C-alpha atoms as one frame of an Amber mdcrd trajectory, in Angstrom:
protein
  15.476   7.074 -22.751  16.875   3.982 -21.060  15.150   0.870 -22.423  15.509
  -1.001 -19.124  13.236   1.478 -17.351  10.401   0.545 -19.714  10.583  -3.188
 -19.039   7.558  -4.555 -17.172   8.035  -5.252 -13.489   6.012  -6.759 -10.698
   7.253  -3.975  -8.416   4.426  -1.614  -9.295   3.992   0.372  -6.093   6.832
   2.571  -4.846   5.052   3.919  -1.764   1.735   4.146   0.073   0.924   6.798
   2.625  -2.005   8.328   4.470  -1.864  11.945   5.616  -4.243  14.005   7.717
  -5.765  17.290   6.543  -2.688  19.183   7.815  -0.318  17.012   5.787   0.961
  15.061   8.799   1.923  11.438   8.241  -0.355   8.845   9.811   0.897   5.809
   7.895   3.564   5.327   5.255   5.336   2.462   3.587   8.100   2.939   1.032
   8.889  -0.153  -1.003  11.834   1.104  -3.088  14.892   1.569  -0.847  16.508
   3.908  -3.377  13.463   6.189  -3.456  13.745   8.668  -0.591  15.904   6.475
   1.673  15.841   8.813   4.677  12.910   9.884   6.829  13.655  13.529   6.016
  13.487  12.897   2.244  10.258  10.933   2.655   8.613  13.700   4.666   9.754
  16.338   2.136   8.246  14.263  -0.668   5.001  13.807   1.269   4.833  17.549
   1.982   5.345  18.329  -1.727   2.659  15.831  -2.713   0.242  17.160  -0.108
   0.774  20.810  -1.085   0.092  19.931  -4.728  -2.948  17.715  -4.128  -4.849
  18.790  -1.002  -6.919  21.411  -2.815  -7.128  19.710  -6.205 -10.151  17.797
  -7.456  -8.081  15.430  -9.578  -7.262  11.820  -8.777  -3.839  11.657 -10.469
  -0.736  13.793 -10.059   2.734  13.660 -11.575   5.479  14.929  -9.306   9.239
  14.338  -9.070   9.101  11.659 -11.761   6.384   9.713  -9.943   2.784   8.885
 -10.783   0.602   9.516  -7.752  -3.050   8.536  -7.382  -4.964   9.848  -4.407
  -8.311  10.112  -2.707  -9.553  12.141   0.237 -12.211  11.543   2.857 -13.210
  14.010   5.558  -9.779  14.715   7.092  -7.651  11.969   5.466  -5.717  11.754
   2.210  -4.797   8.328   0.776  -1.881   8.142  -1.698  -0.423   5.366  -3.849
   2.836   6.154  -5.668   4.329   4.436  -8.716   7.005   5.210 -11.278   6.364
   7.675 -14.103   5.756   4.789 -16.543   3.333   2.973 -14.268  -0.215   2.258
 -15.376  -2.517   4.658 -13.529  -5.360   2.129 -13.585  -3.248  -0.408 -11.687
  -2.355   2.175  -9.076  -5.983   3.294  -8.879  -7.143  -0.291  -8.282  -4.728
  -0.500  -5.336  -5.971   2.845  -4.003  -9.626   1.821  -4.303  -8.957  -1.511
  -2.604  -7.094   0.242   0.206  -9.795   2.863   0.668 -12.683   0.360   0.540
 -10.960  -2.028   2.969 -10.108   0.746   5.421 -13.619   2.137   5.085 -15.032
  -1.270   6.012 -12.723  -1.657   9.007 -13.639   1.843  10.203 -17.348   1.082
   9.676 -17.669   3.757   6.971 -16.330   6.393   9.380 -13.134   7.224   7.469
 -11.618   9.946   9.600  -8.381  10.554  11.486  -9.511   9.579  14.992 -11.057
   6.284  13.868  -8.012   5.467  11.737  -5.675   5.996  14.677  -7.893   3.803
  16.890  -7.747   0.965  14.323  -4.176   1.345  13.058  -3.278  -2.346  13.464
  -6.085  -3.306  11.083  -5.002  -0.672   8.571  -1.432  -2.011   8.597  -2.738
  -5.551   8.036  -4.815  -4.316   5.096  -1.818  -2.573   3.507   0.290  -5.717
   3.952  -2.386  -7.874   2.312  -2.683  -5.560  -0.696   1.021  -4.878  -1.298
   4.106  -6.874  -0.395   7.465  -5.295  -1.171   5.921  -3.179  -3.934   4.172
  -6.132  -5.596   0.379  -5.957  -5.793  -1.022  -9.081  -4.144  -4.712  -8.238
  -4.090  -7.032  -5.574  -5.473 -10.385  -6.910  -4.268 -11.337  -5.417  -0.913
 -13.597  -8.359  -0.011 -10.688 -10.765  -0.448  -8.456  -8.516   1.655 -11.007
  -8.327   4.445 -11.481 -12.082   4.343  -7.710 -12.632   4.574  -7.301 -10.336
   7.552 -10.333 -12.060   9.103 -12.166  -8.831   9.794 -15.883  -8.166   9.542
 -17.763  -4.995  10.417 -19.818  -6.754  13.092 -16.727  -8.233  14.789 -14.800
  -6.727  17.626 -11.482  -5.117  16.699  -8.689  -7.428  15.643  -7.442  -9.724
  18.354  -3.909 -10.831  19.033  -4.905 -14.228  17.681  -6.026 -12.847  14.283
  -2.821 -10.796  14.018  -0.750 -13.882  14.882  -2.727 -15.917  12.352  -2.060
 -13.297   9.684   1.663 -13.246  10.439   1.809 -17.048  10.384   0.128 -17.128
   6.967   2.540 -14.477   5.627   5.516 -16.461   6.939   4.203 -19.645   5.300
   3.720 -17.815   1.982   7.244 -16.387   2.152   8.657 -19.824   2.959   6.843
 -21.310  -0.057   8.185 -18.597  -2.348  11.744 -19.136  -1.095  11.412 -22.908
  -1.495  10.183 -22.436  -5.071  13.092 -20.100  -5.830  15.571 -22.651  -4.443
  14.070 -25.333  -6.697  14.324 -23.078  -9.736  17.970 -22.300  -8.979  18.665
 -25.999  -8.460  17.117 -26.890 -11.830  18.947 -24.096 -13.651  22.265 -25.303
 -12.211  21.527 -28.901 -13.237  20.801 -27.834 -16.821
């Protein structure tokens, strides 16, 4: 076994997707460009995962060298995918945060129609939990606070989406600035 594949990494999540009860994709994000790079490969993978999990009562599956945690609700299936060596508890914390946050946004009515009506909020939630495969947050209350969404509010406005994007851009700028400083210091040494 290659020792480099066992080294710890921040890039925990390989993919997140939500399928309906027929196995059709409603939302998907793949964070590893080498893992199923084409749409056709992604859909084949999702179909394989769905066929293995849609009738099972388990919460964890191992398929094609991936660790997959999943949860279903009415007519939706939520999946979080990691590498074979990934800690299932970490993946499960992401899945629970995703499910709880989406459940809150959909006012506990976690079903296909409501998800499609509130897709912009679901995308914001996914982006707050995971960025490029790195887990940013696993507390649903923190996620909901960051996306500025409460159950008694109206659906997300253009202003709250713009605010979210502005905050993400500022965070990315800070990370890049920090990386530049680290490179500068390593060159000076």
